[in-house]
C-alpha positions as CSV (number, residue, x, y, z in Angstrom):
1,M,2.0,15.6,23.5
2,L,0.4,13.3,21.1
3,S,-3.4,13.0,21.0
4,R,-5.2,9.8,21.7
5,L,-6.1,9.6,17.9
6,A,-2.5,10.1,16.9
7,L,-1.4,7.4,19.3
8,T,-4.0,5.1,17.9
9,L,-3.0,5.7,14.3
10,L,0.6,5.2,15.2
11,A,-0.1,1.9,16.9
12,L,-2.1,0.7,13.9
13,A,0.7,1.7,11.6
14,F,3.3,-0.2,13.3
15,A,1.2,-3.2,14.7
16,R,1.7,-6.6,13.1
17,P,-1.6,-8.5,12.6
18,A,-1.4,-12.1,13.8
19,S,-0.1,-14.3,10.9
20,G,-3.2,-15.8,9.1
21,Q,-5.7,-13.6,10.9
22,P,-8.7,-13.0,8.7
23,M,-9.3,-9.5,7.9
24,P,-12.9,-8.7,6.4
25,E,-11.6,-5.7,4.5
26,C,-9.1,-7.9,2.6
27,P,-10.9,-11.1,1.7
28,G,-8.6,-13.9,0.6
29,I,-5.4,-12.1,1.4
30,P,-3.2,-13.6,4.1
31,V,-2.2,-11.0,6.5
32,G,0.3,-10.9,9.3
33,A,3.0,-13.2,7.6
34,P,6.3,-11.6,7.3
35,I,6.8,-9.9,3.7
36,A,10.4,-10.8,2.7
37,D,10.2,-9.3,-1.0
38,Y,8.1,-7.8,-3.6
39,R,8.9,-10.2,-6.4
40,G,6.2,-9.8,-9.2
41,L,4.9,-6.6,-7.9
42,S,4.7,-4.8,-11.4
43,G,1.1,-4.7,-12.7
44,N,-2.3,-3.0,-12.4
45,Y,-4.4,-3.1,-9.3
46,A,-7.8,-1.9,-8.5
47,G,-9.9,-1.7,-5.3
48,A,-13.4,-1.0,-4.2
49,L,-14.7,2.4,-4.8
50,Q,-14.4,4.1,-1.3
51,M,-14.0,7.8,-1.1
52,V,-11.3,7.9,1.5
53,V,-9.0,10.8,0.5
54,N,-5.7,9.8,-1.1
55,R,-6.7,6.1,-1.4
56,P,-5.9,4.5,-4.7
57,L,-8.8,3.4,-6.8
58,N,-6.7,2.0,-9.5
59,L,-2.9,1.7,-9.3
60,G,-0.3,0.8,-11.9
61,L,3.1,-0.2,-10.6
62,L,6.3,-0.7,-12.8
63,V,9.3,-2.0,-10.9
64,V,12.5,-0.8,-12.3
65,P,15.2,-3.5,-11.6
66,T,18.0,-2.2,-9.4
67,D,20.5,-4.1,-7.1
68,P,19.3,-7.7,-7.1
69,A,20.6,-8.1,-3.5
70,S,18.2,-5.3,-2.2
71,P,15.0,-6.3,-0.8
72,L,13.5,-3.0,-1.9
73,A,11.3,-2.7,-5.0
74,R,11.6,0.8,-6.7
75,G,9.9,2.1,-9.8
76,S,7.2,4.3,-11.1
77,F,3.5,4.4,-10.5
78,S,0.3,6.1,-12.0
79,G,-3.1,5.7,-10.6
80,L,-6.5,7.1,-9.9
81,F,-7.0,8.3,-6.3
82,S,-9.9,9.6,-4.3
83,A,-9.8,13.3,-3.6
84,P,-11.5,15.6,-1.0
85,S,-13.8,17.0,-3.8
86,G,-15.3,13.6,-4.5
87,V,-13.9,13.7,-8.1
88,P,-11.0,11.3,-8.4
89,Q,-7.8,12.6,-9.5
90,T,-4.8,11.1,-11.3
91,F,-1.4,10.9,-9.7
92,A,1.9,9.6,-11.2
93,G,5.4,9.4,-9.7
94,S,7.8,7.2,-8.0
95,F,7.4,4.5,-5.3
96,I,9.5,2.4,-3.0
97,A,8.1,-0.9,-1.5
98,A,10.0,-2.0,1.6
99,P,9.6,-5.4,3.1
100,D,9.2,-6.1,6.8
101,N,12.4,-5.8,8.9
102,P,12.9,-6.0,12.7
103,M,12.4,-2.2,13.1
104,L,9.5,-1.5,10.7
105,P,6.6,-3.3,9.0
106,G,6.4,-3.5,5.2
107,M,5.5,-0.2,3.5
108,L,4.5,1.1,0.1
109,M,5.7,4.8,-0.2
110,L,4.4,6.8,-3.3
111,E,5.8,10.2,-4.0
112,V,4.4,12.6,-6.6
113,G,5.2,16.2,-7.3
114,V,2.1,18.3,-7.0
115,A,2.3,22.1,-7.8
116,G,6.0,22.1,-7.3
117,Q,5.9,20.2,-3.9
118,A,6.4,16.5,-3.1
119,L,3.4,14.7,-1.9
120,R,4.3,11.5,-0.1
121,L,1.5,8.9,0.5
122,N,2.6,6.1,2.8
123,Y,0.7,2.8,3.2
124,R,1.4,0.0,5.6
125,V,1.5,-3.3,3.7
126,L,-0.6,-5.7,6.0
127,G,-0.4,-8.7,3.6
128,L,0.0,-9.9,-0.1
129,Q,-1.1,-12.8,-2.1
130,R,0.9,-14.4,-4.8
131,A,-0.1,-16.6,-7.7
132,L,0.3,-20.3,-7.2
133,A,3.4,-20.2,-9.4
134,A,4.7,-17.3,-7.3
135,S,5.5,-15.4,-10.4
136,H,3.6,-12.4,-9.5
137,I,1.6,-10.7,-6.8
138,T,-2.2,-11.0,-7.3
139,A,-3.4,-8.8,-4.3
140,L,-2.2,-6.3,-1.6
141,C,-3.8,-5.5,1.7
142,L,-2.9,-1.9,2.7
143,Y,-3.5,0.5,5.4
144,G,-3.4,4.3,5.1
145,P,-2.5,6.7,3.9
146,L,-0.6,7.0,7.2
147,G,-0.4,10.5,8.9
148,T,-4.1,11.3,8.4
149,D,-6.4,12.0,11.2
150,D,-9.3,10.1,9.6
151,P,-11.0,8.0,12.4
152,Q,-12.7,5.9,9.7
153,L,-9.4,4.8,8.2
154,R,-9.6,1.0,7.6
155,P,-7.4,-1.5,5.8
156,F,-8.4,-2.0,2.0
157,A,-7.5,-4.5,-0.7
158,L,-6.1,-3.9,-4.2
159,Y,-6.5,-6.8,-6.6
160,R,-4.5,-7.4,-9.7
161,I,-6.4,-6.7,-12.9
162,G,-5.1,-8.3,-16.1
163,P,-2.0,-10.4,-16.5
């Protein structure tokens, strides 16, 4: 039987915020609108320095072009993540960004090999912001990493740094 905390985390992971609902943790990022694609995702992003384990402090994403008809964005990433020790650690690996669909909300899934084992960090994409010309994504509002029992887990924003 799932604990109350596990049920709450599961509900938060799959809940869809009301479209346009303001979220103080992600100022300026529209949340709740369906995410159809991740055009323009490649870039470097940074967030506020919050020491929540396995939360990215800086994240570089490079989309590798695949099937143009696929809504998935796949590629490689590298970044600086908060760690239990309080000293940030560097991770690098592959990622998949999946848009909303009728069964599941949008997700950003990072996978990295650590000590011979695969570490998977999954984040719920609550919203994203595009540049006016819609050529690239300027900010992401994420929730996670999913599957942790941290009662203080809150959404967080990553903003594009540089072009």
